[in-house]
C-alpha positions as CSV (number, residue, x, y, z in Angstrom):
1,M,0.0,0.0,0.0
2,E,1.3,3.4,-1.0
3,Q,1.8,5.7,2.0
4,F,-0.1,9.0,1.9
5,N,1.9,12.1,2.9
6,I,-0.5,14.9,4.0
7,E,2.2,17.5,3.9
8,T,2.6,17.1,0.1
9,S,-1.1,16.7,-0.6
10,V,-2.4,19.3,-3.1
11,G,-5.6,19.7,-1.1
12,F,-3.7,20.3,2.2
13,L,-1.3,22.7,0.6
14,L,-4.0,24.7,-1.2
15,A,-6.1,24.9,2.0
16,K,-3.2,26.2,4.1
17,A,-2.1,28.7,1.4
18,H,-5.7,29.8,1.2
19,Q,-6.0,30.3,4.9
20,R,-2.9,32.4,5.0
21,L,-3.8,34.6,2.0
22,Y,-7.4,34.9,3.2
23,A,-6.3,36.1,6.6
24,R,-3.8,38.6,5.2
25,F,-6.3,40.0,2.7
26,R,-9.0,40.1,5.4
27,D,-6.7,42.2,7.6
28,L,-5.9,44.6,4.7
29,L,-9.6,45.0,3.9
30,A,-10.8,45.3,7.5
31,P,-10.3,49.1,7.9
32,H,-12.8,49.5,4.9
33,G,-15.4,47.2,6.5
34,I,-15.1,44.8,3.5
35,T,-14.5,41.0,3.6
36,P,-12.7,39.1,0.9
37,P,-15.9,37.6,-0.5
38,Q,-17.5,41.1,-0.6
39,F,-14.3,42.3,-2.4
40,A,-14.8,39.6,-5.0
41,L,-18.3,40.7,-5.7
42,L,-17.3,44.3,-6.0
43,A,-14.4,43.4,-8.3
44,F,-16.7,41.5,-10.7
45,L,-19.0,44.6,-10.6
46,W,-16.1,46.9,-11.3
47,Q,-15.4,44.8,-14.4
48,E,-19.0,44.7,-15.5
49,D,-21.6,46.7,-13.5
50,G,-25.2,45.5,-13.5
51,R,-24.6,41.8,-13.5
52,S,-27.4,39.6,-12.5
53,Q,-27.3,37.8,-9.1
54,T,-27.2,34.5,-11.1
55,A,-24.2,35.7,-13.1
56,L,-22.4,36.8,-9.9
57,S,-23.2,33.4,-8.3
58,E,-21.7,31.6,-11.3
59,K,-18.6,33.9,-11.5
60,T,-17.8,33.6,-7.8
61,D,-18.9,30.0,-7.2
62,I,-20.9,31.3,-4.3
63,D,-24.3,29.7,-3.7
64,R,-27.4,31.9,-4.1
65,T,-28.3,32.0,-0.4
66,T,-24.8,33.0,0.7
67,L,-24.6,35.5,-2.2
68,S,-27.8,37.1,-1.1
69,G,-26.5,37.7,2.4
70,L,-23.3,39.2,1.0
71,L,-25.2,41.5,-1.2
72,D,-27.6,42.5,1.7
73,R,-24.5,43.6,3.6
74,L,-23.0,45.5,0.7
75,Q,-26.4,47.2,0.1
76,K,-26.6,48.2,3.8
77,Q,-23.2,49.7,3.5
78,G,-24.5,51.7,0.5
79,L,-22.1,50.1,-2.0
80,V,-24.5,48.3,-4.3
81,R,-28.2,48.4,-5.1
82,R,-30.5,45.8,-6.6
83,L,-32.6,46.8,-9.5
84,P,-35.3,44.7,-11.3
85,D,-34.0,43.3,-14.6
86,P,-36.1,44.7,-17.4
87,A,-35.5,41.6,-19.5
88,D,-36.6,39.1,-16.7
89,R,-39.0,40.3,-14.0
90,R,-37.9,37.4,-11.7
91,A,-34.3,38.5,-11.8
92,W,-32.3,41.3,-10.2
93,K,-29.4,43.3,-11.5
94,V,-26.7,44.3,-9.0
95,C,-25.4,47.8,-9.6
96,L,-22.6,49.7,-7.9
97,T,-23.5,53.0,-6.2
98,P,-21.1,55.9,-6.5
99,A,-19.6,54.9,-3.1
100,G,-19.1,51.3,-4.4
101,R,-17.4,52.6,-7.5
102,A,-15.2,55.0,-5.5
103,L,-13.7,52.1,-3.5
104,E,-12.2,50.5,-6.6
105,G,-8.9,52.4,-6.7
106,E,-8.1,51.9,-3.0
107,L,-9.2,48.3,-2.7
108,A,-7.7,47.2,-6.0
109,A,-4.4,48.7,-4.7
110,L,-4.6,46.5,-1.6
111,A,-5.3,43.4,-3.7
112,N,-2.3,44.3,-6.0
113,Q,-0.2,44.9,-2.9
114,L,-0.9,41.3,-1.7
115,R,-0.4,39.9,-5.2
116,R,3.1,41.5,-5.3
117,Q,3.9,40.1,-1.9
118,V,2.9,36.6,-3.0
119,A,4.9,37.0,-6.3
120,A,7.9,38.2,-4.4
121,N,8.3,34.7,-2.9
122,L,8.3,33.1,-6.4
123,A,10.8,33.0,-9.2
124,A,10.2,34.9,-12.4
125,G,7.1,33.5,-14.2
126,E,6.1,31.2,-11.3
127,Y,3.2,33.5,-10.3
128,Q,1.7,33.4,-13.7
129,E,2.3,29.6,-13.9
130,L,0.6,29.1,-10.5
131,C,-2.4,31.1,-11.7
132,R,-2.6,29.0,-14.9
133,L,-2.4,25.8,-13.0
134,L,-5.0,26.9,-10.4
135,T,-7.3,27.9,-13.2
136,K,-6.9,24.5,-14.8
137,L,-7.6,22.8,-11.5
138,R,-10.6,25.0,-10.9
139,G,-12.2,23.9,-14.1
140,G,-11.0,20.4,-14.2
141,I,-12.2,18.6,-11.1
142,H,-15.5,16.8,-11.7
143,D,-17.6,14.4,-9.7
């Protein structure tokens, strides 16, 4: 029987790397009252404002119930608003408010700061390769 080494397991290593990066990003965002999952939603809206809740759920891989709670908090903070979708009366579009749009520069700078810190621990080209491999893994694991 082949012995299993947890310390070299991709799942274990990804989980521990995620914990460390999440905690660091959470700390960077905390003064702004934003969490990493809320940042992800804002970042997708900065790319394309007015996405549907369904599109945001698909882009972020966040289930609809969890997404709804995140959007509720962003709405209470005055950063987004939900508007009825004129093309589908059962759907809602999520739109940035001026305050939500105004956060882009400062919060994107924090995300880029963390990206640079991560990349500083890697050799030239390794950050891009890591992102390529993680993207491949994200789309390639099926039941």
